[in-house]
mmJSON file of the N, C-alpha and C atoms, coordinates in Angstrom:
{"data_MODEL":{"atom_site":{
"group_PDB":["ATOM","ATOM","ATOM","ATOM","ATOM","ATOM","ATOM","ATOM","ATOM","ATOM","ATOM","ATOM","ATOM","ATOM","ATOM","ATOM","ATOM","ATOM","ATOM","ATOM","ATOM","ATOM","ATOM","ATOM","ATOM","ATOM","ATOM","ATOM","ATOM","ATOM","ATOM","ATOM","ATOM","ATOM","ATOM","ATOM","ATOM","ATOM","ATOM","ATOM","ATOM","ATOM","ATOM","ATOM","ATOM","ATOM","ATOM","ATOM","ATOM","ATOM","ATOM","ATOM","ATOM","ATOM","ATOM","ATOM","ATOM","ATOM","ATOM","ATOM","ATOM","ATOM","ATOM","ATOM","ATOM","ATOM","ATOM","ATOM","ATOM","ATOM","ATOM","ATOM","ATOM","ATOM","ATOM","ATOM","ATOM","ATOM","ATOM","ATOM","ATOM","ATOM","ATOM","ATOM","ATOM","ATOM","ATOM","ATOM","ATOM","ATOM","ATOM","ATOM","ATOM","ATOM","ATOM","ATOM","ATOM","ATOM","ATOM","ATOM","ATOM","ATOM","ATOM","ATOM","ATOM","ATOM","ATOM","ATOM","ATOM","ATOM","ATOM","ATOM","ATOM","ATOM","ATOM","ATOM","ATOM","ATOM","ATOM","ATOM","ATOM","ATOM","ATOM","ATOM","ATOM","ATOM","ATOM","ATOM","ATOM","ATOM","ATOM","ATOM","ATOM","ATOM","ATOM","ATOM","ATOM","ATOM","ATOM","ATOM","ATOM","ATOM","ATOM","ATOM","ATOM","ATOM","ATOM","ATOM","ATOM","ATOM","ATOM","ATOM","ATOM","ATOM","ATOM","ATOM"],
"id":[1,2,3,4,5,6,7,8,9,10,11,12,13,14,15,16,17,18,19,20,21,22,23,24,25,26,27,28,29,30,31,32,33,34,35,36,37,38,39,40,41,42,43,44,45,46,47,48,49,50,51,52,53,54,55,56,57,58,59,60,61,62,63,64,65,66,67,68,69,70,71,72,73,74,75,76,77,78,79,80,81,82,83,84,85,86,87,88,89,90,91,92,93,94,95,96,97,98,99,100,101,102,103,104,105,106,107,108,109,110,111,112,113,114,115,116,117,118,119,120,121,122,123,124,125,126,127,128,129,130,131,132,133,134,135,136,137,138,139,140,141,142,143,144,145,146,147,148,149,150,151,152,153,154,155,156],
"type_symbol":["N","C","C","N","C","C","N","C","C","N","C","C","N","C","C","N","C","C","N","C","C","N","C","C","N","C","C","N","C","C","N","C","C","N","C","C","N","C","C","N","C","C","N","C","C","N","C","C","N","C","C","N","C","C","N","C","C","N","C","C","N","C","C","N","C","C","N","C","C","N","C","C","N","C","C","N","C","C","N","C","C","N","C","C","N","C","C","N","C","C","N","C","C","N","C","C","N","C","C","N","C","C","N","C","C","N","C","C","N","C","C","N","C","C","N","C","C","N","C","C","N","C","C","N","C","C","N","C","C","N","C","C","N","C","C","N","C","C","N","C","C","N","C","C","N","C","C","N","C","C","N","C","C","N","C","C"],
"label_atom_id":["N","CA","C","N","CA","C","N","CA","C","N","CA","C","N","CA","C","N","CA","C","N","CA","C","N","CA","C","N","CA","C","N","CA","C","N","CA","C","N","CA","C","N","CA","C","N","CA","C","N","CA","C","N","CA","C","N","CA","C","N","CA","C","N","CA","C","N","CA","C","N","CA","C","N","CA","C","N","CA","C","N","CA","C","N","CA","C","N","CA","C","N","CA","C","N","CA","C","N","CA","C","N","CA","C","N","CA","C","N","CA","C","N","CA","C","N","CA","C","N","CA","C","N","CA","C","N","CA","C","N","CA","C","N","CA","C","N","CA","C","N","CA","C","N","CA","C","N","CA","C","N","CA","C","N","CA","C","N","CA","C","N","CA","C","N","CA","C","N","CA","C","N","CA","C","N","CA","C","N","CA","C"],
"label_alt_id":[null,null,null,null,null,null,null,null,null,null,null,null,null,null,null,null,null,null,null,null,null,null,null,null,null,null,null,null,null,null,null,null,null,null,null,null,null,null,null,null,null,null,null,null,null,null,null,null,null,null,null,null,null,null,null,null,null,null,null,null,null,null,null,null,null,null,null,null,null,null,null,null,null,null,null,null,null,null,null,null,null,null,null,null,null,null,null,null,null,null,null,null,null,null,null,null,null,null,null,null,null,null,null,null,null,null,null,null,null,null,null,null,null,null,null,null,null,null,null,null,null,null,null,null,null,null,null,null,null,null,null,null,null,null,null,null,null,null,null,null,null,null,null,null,null,null,null,null,null,null,null,null,null,null,null,null],
"label_comp_id":["UNK","UNK","UNK","UNK","UNK","UNK","UNK","UNK","UNK","UNK","UNK","UNK","UNK","UNK","UNK","UNK","UNK","UNK","UNK","UNK","UNK","UNK","UNK","UNK","UNK","UNK","UNK","UNK","UNK","UNK","UNK","UNK","UNK","UNK","UNK","UNK","UNK","UNK","UNK","UNK","UNK","UNK","UNK","UNK","UNK","UNK","UNK","UNK","UNK","UNK","UNK","UNK","UNK","UNK","UNK","UNK","UNK","UNK","UNK","UNK","UNK","UNK","UNK","UNK","UNK","UNK","UNK","UNK","UNK","UNK","UNK","UNK","UNK","UNK","UNK","UNK","UNK","UNK","UNK","UNK","UNK","UNK","UNK","UNK","UNK","UNK","UNK","UNK","UNK","UNK","UNK","UNK","UNK","UNK","UNK","UNK","UNK","UNK","UNK","UNK","UNK","UNK","UNK","UNK","UNK","UNK","UNK","UNK","UNK","UNK","UNK","UNK","UNK","UNK","UNK","UNK","UNK","UNK","UNK","UNK","UNK","UNK","UNK","UNK","UNK","UNK","UNK","UNK","UNK","UNK","UNK","UNK","UNK","UNK","UNK","UNK","UNK","UNK","UNK","UNK","UNK","UNK","UNK","UNK","UNK","UNK","UNK","UNK","UNK","UNK","UNK","UNK","UNK","UNK","UNK","UNK"],
"label_asym_id":["A","A","A","A","A","A","A","A","A","A","A","A","A","A","A","A","A","A","A","A","A","A","A","A","A","A","A","A","A","A","A","A","A","A","A","A","A","A","A","A","A","A","A","A","A","A","A","A","A","A","A","A","A","A","A","A","A","A","A","A","A","A","A","A","A","A","A","A","A","A","A","A","A","A","A","A","A","A","A","A","A","A","A","A","A","A","A","A","A","A","A","A","A","A","A","A","A","A","A","A","A","A","A","A","A","A","A","A","A","A","A","A","A","A","A","A","A","A","A","A","A","A","A","A","A","A","A","A","A","A","A","A","A","A","A","A","A","A","A","A","A","A","A","A","A","A","A","A","A","A","A","A","A","A","A","A"],
"label_entity_id":["1","1","1","1","1","1","1","1","1","1","1","1","1","1","1","1","1","1","1","1","1","1","1","1","1","1","1","1","1","1","1","1","1","1","1","1","1","1","1","1","1","1","1","1","1","1","1","1","1","1","1","1","1","1","1","1","1","1","1","1","1","1","1","1","1","1","1","1","1","1","1","1","1","1","1","1","1","1","1","1","1","1","1","1","1","1","1","1","1","1","1","1","1","1","1","1","1","1","1","1","1","1","1","1","1","1","1","1","1","1","1","1","1","1","1","1","1","1","1","1","1","1","1","1","1","1","1","1","1","1","1","1","1","1","1","1","1","1","1","1","1","1","1","1","1","1","1","1","1","1","1","1","1","1","1","1"],
"label_seq_id":[1,1,1,2,2,2,3,3,3,4,4,4,5,5,5,6,6,6,7,7,7,8,8,8,9,9,9,10,10,10,11,11,11,12,12,12,13,13,13,14,14,14,15,15,15,16,16,16,17,17,17,18,18,18,19,19,19,20,20,20,21,21,21,22,22,22,23,23,23,24,24,24,25,25,25,26,26,26,27,27,27,28,28,28,29,29,29,30,30,30,31,31,31,32,32,32,33,33,33,34,34,34,35,35,35,36,36,36,37,37,37,38,38,38,39,39,39,40,40,40,41,41,41,42,42,42,43,43,43,44,44,44,45,45,45,46,46,46,47,47,47,48,48,48,49,49,49,50,50,50,51,51,51,52,52,52],
"pdbx_PDB_ins_code":[null,null,null,null,null,null,null,null,null,null,null,null,null,null,null,null,null,null,null,null,null,null,null,null,null,null,null,null,null,null,null,null,null,null,null,null,null,null,null,null,null,null,null,null,null,null,null,null,null,null,null,null,null,null,null,null,null,null,null,null,null,null,null,null,null,null,null,null,null,null,null,null,null,null,null,null,null,null,null,null,null,null,null,null,null,null,null,null,null,null,null,null,null,null,null,null,null,null,null,null,null,null,null,null,null,null,null,null,null,null,null,null,null,null,null,null,null,null,null,null,null,null,null,null,null,null,null,null,null,null,null,null,null,null,null,null,null,null,null,null,null,null,null,null,null,null,null,null,null,null,null,null,null,null,null,null],
"Cartn_x":[42.029,42.067,40.772,40.419,39.299,39.25,38.392,38.33,37.892,38.701,38.274,37.208,36.107,34.981,35.338,34.961,35.231,34.538,35.111,34.595,35.044,35.807,36.325,37.334,37.58,38.513,40.063,40.999,42.334,42.779,43.883,44.406,44.803,44.356,44.62,46.087,47.072,48.288,48.394,49.276,49.442,50.31,50.103,50.685,52.032,52.64,54.141,54.897,53.978,54.586,55.23,56.134,57.051,56.751,55.658,54.907,53.565,52.896,51.593,50.848,50.819,50.366,50.039,50.576,50.55,49.142,48.449,47.313,46.137,46.38,45.348,45.274,46.503,46.688,46.152,46.242,45.577,44.284,43.784,42.149,41.552,42.444,41.742,41.954,42.443,42.578,41.968,42.127,41.791,40.371,39.744,38.495,37.966,39.268,39.105,40.416,40.787,41.978,41.7,43.058,43.133,44.41,44.441,45.982,45.849,46.911,47.072,48.161,48.285,49.47,50.423,51.645,52.489,52.838,52.759,52.822,54.428,54.781,56.098,57.268,56.802,57.523,56.662,57.417,56.815,56.438,55.417,54.771,53.582,53.132,51.942,51.954,51.135,51.014,49.823,49.977,48.848,48.573,47.144,46.732,45.99,45.59,44.667,44.301,43.002,42.334,41.875,42.396,41.936,40.912,39.959,39.224,39.719,39.782,40.455,39.449],
"Cartn_y":[137.122,135.594,135.028,134.171,133.761,132.338,131.645,130.159,129.303,128.554,127.487,126.655,126.502,125.8,124.279,123.546,122.078,121.197,120.355,119.522,119.894,121.067,121.352,120.586,120.243,119.248,120.054,119.131,119.627,119.025,119.577,119.036,117.551,116.573,115.315,115.018,114.166,113.968,112.563,112.203,111.022,110.101,108.87,107.876,108.137,108.523,108.172,109.608,110.502,112.101,112.171,113.23,113.563,114.554,115.149,116.504,116.491,117.542,117.805,117.336,116.471,115.665,116.903,117.927,118.689,119.242,119.915,120.507,119.428,118.174,117.352,116.683,116.544,116.298,117.287,118.564,119.505,119.571,119.358,119.273,118.09,116.908,115.878,116.142,116.972,116.932,118.302,119.449,120.647,120.964,121.685,122.142,123.398,124.023,125.279,125.643,125.864,126.081,127.204,127.897,128.846,129.172,129.88,130.279,131.888,132.49,133.821,134.08,135.16,135.49,136.34,136.051,136.581,138.027,139.141,140.496,140.684,141.341,141.673,140.502,139.532,138.209,137.577,136.819,135.758,134.509,133.861,132.541,132.94,132.07,131.918,131.416,131.81,131.478,130.625,129.197,128.329,128.299,128.498,128.588,127.225,127.215,125.827,126.092,125.543,125.471,124.164,123.672,122.524,122.494,121.914,122.017,121.137,121.44,120.918,119.838],
"Cartn_z":[99.432,99.258,99.003,97.912,97.775,97.763,98.31,98.581,97.618,97.233,96.065,96.691,95.569,96.192,96.06,97.017,97.225,95.892,95.571,94.468,93.034,93.047,91.407,91.17,90.056,89.642,89.38,89.99,89.709,88.626,87.91,86.685,86.907,85.996,85.935,85.325,86.28,85.772,85.517,84.61,84.11,85.433,85.601,86.852,86.571,85.586,85.537,85.695,85.682,85.756,86.943,86.947,88.224,88.927,88.384,89.284,88.996,89.625,89.598,90.365,91.544,92.62,93.803,93.838,95.172,95.537,94.466,94.519,94.716,94.097,94.068,95.734,96.459,97.8,98.773,98.632,99.122,99.12,97.825,97.694,98.569,98.497,99.102,100.846,101.121,102.918,103.291,102.537,103.052,103.234,103.907,103.889,102.963,102.991,101.983,101.4,100.13,99.91,98.568,98.18,97.194,96.778,95.388,95.258,95.052,95.353,95.299,94.513,93.571,93.042,93.981,94.018,95.034,94.448,95.389,95.01,95.228,93.894,93.833,93.448,93.203,92.891,91.792,91.201,90.142,91.058,90.443,91.077,91.932,92.607,93.286,94.678,95.539,97.133,96.936,97.736,97.79,99.338,99.907,101.109,101.366,102.555,102.766,104.295,104.614,105.898,106.43,107.504,107.979,109.143,109.32,110.405,111.424,112.819,113.81,114.483],
"occupancy":[1.0,1.0,1.0,1.0,1.0,1.0,1.0,1.0,1.0,1.0,1.0,1.0,1.0,1.0,1.0,1.0,1.0,1.0,1.0,1.0,1.0,1.0,1.0,1.0,1.0,1.0,1.0,1.0,1.0,1.0,1.0,1.0,1.0,1.0,1.0,1.0,1.0,1.0,1.0,1.0,1.0,1.0,1.0,1.0,1.0,1.0,1.0,1.0,1.0,1.0,1.0,1.0,1.0,1.0,1.0,1.0,1.0,1.0,1.0,1.0,1.0,1.0,1.0,1.0,1.0,1.0,1.0,1.0,1.0,1.0,1.0,1.0,1.0,1.0,1.0,1.0,1.0,1.0,1.0,1.0,1.0,1.0,1.0,1.0,1.0,1.0,1.0,1.0,1.0,1.0,1.0,1.0,1.0,1.0,1.0,1.0,1.0,1.0,1.0,1.0,1.0,1.0,1.0,1.0,1.0,1.0,1.0,1.0,1.0,1.0,1.0,1.0,1.0,1.0,1.0,1.0,1.0,1.0,1.0,1.0,1.0,1.0,1.0,1.0,1.0,1.0,1.0,1.0,1.0,1.0,1.0,1.0,1.0,1.0,1.0,1.0,1.0,1.0,1.0,1.0,1.0,1.0,1.0,1.0,1.0,1.0,1.0,1.0,1.0,1.0,1.0,1.0,1.0,1.0,1.0,1.0],
"B_iso_or_equiv":[0.0,0.0,0.0,0.0,0.0,0.0,0.0,0.0,0.0,0.0,0.0,0.0,0.0,0.0,0.0,0.0,0.0,0.0,0.0,0.0,0.0,0.0,0.0,0.0,0.0,0.0,0.0,0.0,0.0,0.0,0.0,0.0,0.0,0.0,0.0,0.0,0.0,0.0,0.0,0.0,0.0,0.0,0.0,0.0,0.0,0.0,0.0,0.0,0.0,0.0,0.0,0.0,0.0,0.0,0.0,0.0,0.0,0.0,0.0,0.0,0.0,0.0,0.0,0.0,0.0,0.0,0.0,0.0,0.0,0.0,0.0,0.0,0.0,0.0,0.0,0.0,0.0,0.0,0.0,0.0,0.0,0.0,0.0,0.0,0.0,0.0,0.0,0.0,0.0,0.0,0.0,0.0,0.0,0.0,0.0,0.0,0.0,0.0,0.0,0.0,0.0,0.0,0.0,0.0,0.0,0.0,0.0,0.0,0.0,0.0,0.0,0.0,0.0,0.0,0.0,0.0,0.0,0.0,0.0,0.0,0.0,0.0,0.0,0.0,0.0,0.0,0.0,0.0,0.0,0.0,0.0,0.0,0.0,0.0,0.0,0.0,0.0,0.0,0.0,0.0,0.0,0.0,0.0,0.0,0.0,0.0,0.0,0.0,0.0,0.0,0.0,0.0,0.0,0.0,0.0,0.0],
"pdbx_formal_charge":[null,null,null,null,null,null,null,null,null,null,null,null,null,null,null,null,null,null,null,null,null,null,null,null,null,null,null,null,null,null,null,null,null,null,null,null,null,null,null,null,null,null,null,null,null,null,null,null,null,null,null,null,null,null,null,null,null,null,null,null,null,null,null,null,null,null,null,null,null,null,null,null,null,null,null,null,null,null,null,null,null,null,null,null,null,null,null,null,null,null,null,null,null,null,null,null,null,null,null,null,null,null,null,null,null,null,null,null,null,null,null,null,null,null,null,null,null,null,null,null,null,null,null,null,null,null,null,null,null,null,null,null,null,null,null,null,null,null,null,null,null,null,null,null,null,null,null,null,null,null,null,null,null,null,null,null],
"auth_seq_id":[1,1,1,2,2,2,3,3,3,4,4,4,5,5,5,6,6,6,7,7,7,8,8,8,9,9,9,10,10,10,11,11,11,12,12,12,13,13,13,14,14,14,15,15,15,16,16,16,17,17,17,18,18,18,19,19,19,20,20,20,21,21,21,22,22,22,23,23,23,24,24,24,25,25,25,26,26,26,27,27,27,28,28,28,29,29,29,30,30,30,31,31,31,32,32,32,33,33,33,34,34,34,35,35,35,36,36,36,37,37,37,38,38,38,39,39,39,40,40,40,41,41,41,42,42,42,43,43,43,44,44,44,45,45,45,46,46,46,47,47,47,48,48,48,49,49,49,50,50,50,51,51,51,52,52,52],
"auth_comp_id":["UNK","UNK","UNK","UNK","UNK","UNK","UNK","UNK","UNK","UNK","UNK","UNK","UNK","UNK","UNK","UNK","UNK","UNK","UNK","UNK","UNK","UNK","UNK","UNK","UNK","UNK","UNK","UNK","UNK","UNK","UNK","UNK","UNK","UNK","UNK","UNK","UNK","UNK","UNK","UNK","UNK","UNK","UNK","UNK","UNK","UNK","UNK","UNK","UNK","UNK","UNK","UNK","UNK","UNK","UNK","UNK","UNK","UNK","UNK","UNK","UNK","UNK","UNK","UNK","UNK","UNK","UNK","UNK","UNK","UNK","UNK","UNK","UNK","UNK","UNK","UNK","UNK","UNK","UNK","UNK","UNK","UNK","UNK","UNK","UNK","UNK","UNK","UNK","UNK","UNK","UNK","UNK","UNK","UNK","UNK","UNK","UNK","UNK","UNK","UNK","UNK","UNK","UNK","UNK","UNK","UNK","UNK","UNK","UNK","UNK","UNK","UNK","UNK","UNK","UNK","UNK","UNK","UNK","UNK","UNK","UNK","UNK","UNK","UNK","UNK","UNK","UNK","UNK","UNK","UNK","UNK","UNK","UNK","UNK","UNK","UNK","UNK","UNK","UNK","UNK","UNK","UNK","UNK","UNK","UNK","UNK","UNK","UNK","UNK","UNK","UNK","UNK","UNK","UNK","UNK","UNK"],
"auth_asym_id":["A","A","A","A","A","A","A","A","A","A","A","A","A","A","A","A","A","A","A","A","A","A","A","A","A","A","A","A","A","A","A","A","A","A","A","A","A","A","A","A","A","A","A","A","A","A","A","A","A","A","A","A","A","A","A","A","A","A","A","A","A","A","A","A","A","A","A","A","A","A","A","A","A","A","A","A","A","A","A","A","A","A","A","A","A","A","A","A","A","A","A","A","A","A","A","A","A","A","A","A","A","A","A","A","A","A","A","A","A","A","A","A","A","A","A","A","A","A","A","A","A","A","A","A","A","A","A","A","A","A","A","A","A","A","A","A","A","A","A","A","A","A","A","A","A","A","A","A","A","A","A","A","A","A","A","A"],
"auth_atom_id":["N","CA","C","N","CA","C","N","CA","C","N","CA","C","N","CA","C","N","CA","C","N","CA","C","N","CA","C","N","CA","C","N","CA","C","N","CA","C","N","CA","C","N","CA","C","N","CA","C","N","CA","C","N","CA","C","N","CA","C","N","CA","C","N","CA","C","N","CA","C","N","CA","C","N","CA","C","N","CA","C","N","CA","C","N","CA","C","N","CA","C","N","CA","C","N","CA","C","N","CA","C","N","CA","C","N","CA","C","N","CA","C","N","CA","C","N","CA","C","N","CA","C","N","CA","C","N","CA","C","N","CA","C","N","CA","C","N","CA","C","N","CA","C","N","CA","C","N","CA","C","N","CA","C","N","CA","C","N","CA","C","N","CA","C","N","CA","C","N","CA","C","N","CA","C","N","CA","C","N","CA","C"],
"pdbx_PDB_model_num":[1,1,1,1,1,1,1,1,1,1,1,1,1,1,1,1,1,1,1,1,1,1,1,1,1,1,1,1,1,1,1,1,1,1,1,1,1,1,1,1,1,1,1,1,1,1,1,1,1,1,1,1,1,1,1,1,1,1,1,1,1,1,1,1,1,1,1,1,1,1,1,1,1,1,1,1,1,1,1,1,1,1,1,1,1,1,1,1,1,1,1,1,1,1,1,1,1,1,1,1,1,1,1,1,1,1,1,1,1,1,1,1,1,1,1,1,1,1,1,1,1,1,1,1,1,1,1,1,1,1,1,1,1,1,1,1,1,1,1,1,1,1,1,1,1,1,1,1,1,1,1,1,1,1,1,1]
}}}
């Protein structure tokens, strides 16, 4: 699991778009986050850390 550095840009979505805001929201509130490939299954796992 590798932490994504803070301050890296997330894909910009159109204001009328129906999807694509999830990772932007995670980046705003998380202290660290990343994406890992799911083993043995299609897709990815998103993880994040929040400081208490």
